[in-house]
N, C-alpha and C positions, 0 to 999 in steps of 0.2 A: 184258734186256736181250737187241735184233739184234742181230748182226754178220755181213757190212754192213750196210745199212740195206736194207727192201725195206719192200711192202707189207703182207706175211701174216708174220703168225709158223709159222715152219713146226713149230710144239706143238700150239700151241692155233685155227692158222686164225684167231686174234683181225687185226684194223684199226688195235685201239687202240695209239697209238705217241705217242711223247715222245722227242726230241731230251733225251740225258744227258751235263752236265762227263761228261771221267775226271780222273783224274790227270794220264794223260802218263808212270807209268809201268810199268814191265814186268820180261818174262825172257825171253832170248832159249826159244823153243821146241821151232826145227826150222833149218838154215841152209843155202846151197850158196856155194860161190866157182862166180863163172863169170872164168872163162881165156880164152873162146873171143870173139871181133870180131865181132856178129856185125849190129850197127851202126859203120860207121864216125864216128857221132859219139861213141861211147862207145870209141873204142880208145882213147885218153891215162887212164882208169879201172881197165883190166884186171890187175890181180884184184881184183876187187868181191864183194862176201857178198849177197847178199837171201838177208832172216832170216824168218820167222815168229816175230812178239811176240808173249807170253803178256800182255793187258794185264795189270794189277795185281784191275782190276774182273770178269775172266773173258775180255770175249771174244780170240782170235784176229788178227790182221791180215799181210799183208804190208806191209814196208817194206823199204828199201837200209840199212846202221849206217856210220856216219861215226866218225872219229875214233876207228879200232882195224882195227888190221894185221888180215887177213881170217888171218893160225895163230894171232892170241893168241884169238875166238870161242870160248866154250863154250858147251852147253848148260844151261838154269839163270844164265846171267849175268844178274845186273843192267842195263837201260835205261833212260832217258829220254830222252822226245822232244825233237825240235832242227828250229826251221824254218833251211832258208836264201832265206835274197833269194834267189830268180829273176830273167834276164831274159823 
């Protein structure tokens, strides 16, 4: 399994690849809480968390965390994907 998607495997340089479904479950591997407003569009979101999630299948990905106050985030905390409809 390789993530993020790329043409070559960084281990063996193979181009043989297929998409695979994952469970959508994982745990917080690392995180940071943003207090600085870097763009006016996010001013109402501050503070917000940026997390690195280690998926149950192994790969890590960067995301945001919803429905959890930043002061309650812990390394190893279980998480599950949620998709929000955006305009």
